[in-house]
N, C-alpha and C positions, 0 to 999 in steps of 0.2 A: 503494499501499500503505498503510494506517494502521497506526502504531507504536504499541502500547498499553504501557504497563508497569504492573503491578500491585502494590498494596500488600497488606501480610498477605498474602503469598503464601503462605506453609508454612502456614496454617490451611483449615479445611474451605471455605469460601466460596471463598479467593484459587486452591488447587488445583481445584476446578470452574474457576474464570475461567479459568484458563490452559486446560485443556482446552478450553473451550467456544472459544477464540480461536483455538486451531488447528484446530476443527471449523468455523471460519466462514470465507469467502471474504473476501480483501479487507483481511486484517487480520495484524498478525503480534506476537508476545512481542519486544519490547525491551527489555525491565528489570525484575527483581523486586524488591521490597523487602522489609525485616524491620524489628523494630527493633534497635536497637545493641546488640552482644552474644548476637544470638540463635544457641544452638546450632547451626541450620544455616545460618547466612551461609557462603558460599562454595561450597555445594553446588550442583549442577545442579538448577533450579527443577523443570525436564521428572522428574528421577529423582523429586524430590522429592513431586509431582504424579502421579505413574502415568502418564506417558505417552512414556517414553522421553527418552532427553537431547536439551536443545535447545541447547547451547552458550552458552546463557545461567545465571549464577551468579546466587545469592541476596545481594542487596548490601545496607547498611546504611547507605549513602551516599545520601541524600535528592536532593540536588542532583545530583550525578552520573545518577540514575536519571531527573529529571525532564527535564534537558537532553537527553535521549536518546531521548524519546518524540513524540507527538503529543497523544496521551491518557493521563491515568493514570486507573486505576479503582480508586476506595478502598473496600473493605468493614472499617474497622477500628471507631475510636471518635469520637466528637465533636472531642475536642481534637486526637488526630493527623491526622483530616481536614480542621481548621481550616489546622493546621501545614503541611499538603500542598496543601491548596489557598493556601496563601501562597508556597511555593513556586512552584504554575506557576502565579501570578501574577507572580512575578520573571520567570520564564522564560518567559511567553506561552505556556503548554502549556493546551488545557483539560482538563476534570476531571469525571470520573461518582462521585458518592458515594453510598453506600446503608448510611451508617452511621446508627443511630438513636439517639435520646436525646437529641438537641438543645434545650438550653433557647431561650428567644426571645431572649435575647440572642444566641447562638450562633448562632443562623438571620440575625440582622441583621449579624453579624461576616462571616457568609459572603454573604449578600447584597452588604454593600462591597468585599468583594475580587473578587467576580464582577463588577464595573463594569468591569474590565482583561479577563478574560480570559472564554471561557463554561464554565458550569458544569450539570452535572444533577445535583440532590438531590433525591434522594425514598426514602421509608420502604420502597418493597417496587418490584423491578424486576420483577415478573413482569407479563405482558402480561393475562395473567387477573383479576388482582388491579384492577389500574387499569381495566379494563372493569368491576368492580363499583363501583369510586369512582363512575365514568360515571353506573350504575344506580342507584346509592344516591342519586344528587341528582334522577334521574327519580321514583323512589318518593316519598321524601321531599316533592319541592313538589306531588305529584298528593294525598298522604294529608294533608297540612297536621298540624294539631295536633290530631287526633281519634286518634292511633295512639302509643301509648307506646313508646319506643325504648330499646332495650337492647343492648347488644354482651358478646359472651363471645368471649375469643382465649386459645389455648392454645399452647406453645409447649417447648421442651426444658428440661433442669432446668438448663442452663446458663448459660442467657438471663441477660443483668443488669439489663437494665431491665425496666419493668413499669407501665401496658401497653404492649403492644408500640407501634412508630411505626406500624405498619399499622392498629391497631387505633383510636390517636387519631388518623389522619388520616381514617378512616372516622368517626369523630366528628366530625371539624371540618366533613366535605362534608355531613353529615345534618344538624349547626347552622346552618350558612350556607345552607343551602337553605330552612330553614325560621324565619330571621330570629332566631338566636340567637348570643349569644356561646360558644365551646364551654368557654371558661376559666371561664366562670359556671355550665352548667349540667351538665358532668361530673359523676358522682357516682360515684366509684372505689371508696368502702367503704360498707357496711352493717352495721350489728351492734348487738345491744339493741333497745330500745324505739326505730325511726326515725319513727313519725309516719307517715300517709299519704305515697305518692309523690307530687311536684309534677307537674303537667303539663309542664313545661319540661322536666325533668332528662333526663340522657342517661346510663342506666345503663352501667358499665364494668367487666366481671369478669375477673378473670384466672387462666387455669390452670397451673401448670409443673409437668413431669416427665419423665421418660424421656429418649425422642429423638425428641420431638412435632417435626416440622420448623416448622410452621407452620398453625393451624386459627384461619378467623374466620367469627363470625356473626351477623350483624346481624338483632336480632327486630324487628318492626312490628307492634306488639301491639293489636288494637281489642276492642270488645265483640263478643264473639262469633266473631270471624277472629284470622287470625295471618298475617302474611307472612314468611318467612325465606329471607334470602340469602347463602348460605354459600359459602367457597374455601377447600380444603385445597389443602396442598402434600404432594407424594409423595417430591418429590425436591430438592435445591439448583440442579438444572439449569435451571429457570424462571426462576430469580434470575441464574444466571451469564450464562444466554443473554439475559436483557433489559439485563443491563449493557452486553453487547458490541454489543446494537444501539444503545443508548444511546449509545455511544462511536464507534460509527459516525456516527450521528446527529449528537453535537456538535461532530465533527471540524469541521464548517464551517458551523458558528453563529455570529455576532457576539456579543460578550460579553454576559453576561448569565445569572441565575439562572434554571433551567427545571425544569422535574420531568416525569416521566414522560407526565403526559398531554400535554404539548407535544411529545415524542418521538414518540407513537402518534397525534400528530393529532386527539385528544379533545377539546381545549380549542375 
């Protein structure tokens, strides 16, 4: 039995992850973590998640929660995720991180910390989205430079980072396949007289509103034809199920930084 700790357990994703753990074989909730002073600290995590009493209370003691688990699942924010990764490194525990908005420096710090423990860091835990990453690479390589690339992503009004981590990763995948540097060719803003579109740029447009869980479309636009690859999330369960799948996988891996392509055998 793989013991899983859930960070951010009182949030929407944390609650869905707890439910997905209970629905999956070979895993159990060993601990749940929230920030110090959280109003739900001390309450039964199962009751908060709507799945019935678990006998596991929400804690704000990071080291205690980490020491009792085999794997931590973290959907919070980069600074919190790095702190949790540091704790997992101290205790020799694996971790699955689904937080988005990491800077290059933060990603490098995660890589350094994962030298001692296995860690999965992925902007999107959905199996379907990660299949899209694979398909995008093949499409971009085949079409080459003759098609313009534009990416449009939409999320709920409460999302704090933009573009989404998934959209950025889609742009990175396409750029790598075309031999471009994403950080140099990504164009996230157009306004006024912008001049003609360059051949190399990858457009990135963001929509925020309502309760949209997550939608991504990549356009490959040529002369007289257009290819659109879209993924739409209908529930958050696809992310939580993917995270549990990653937790099962990473529990038996060697130290290192992995992503969902590794988990799914797509690399």
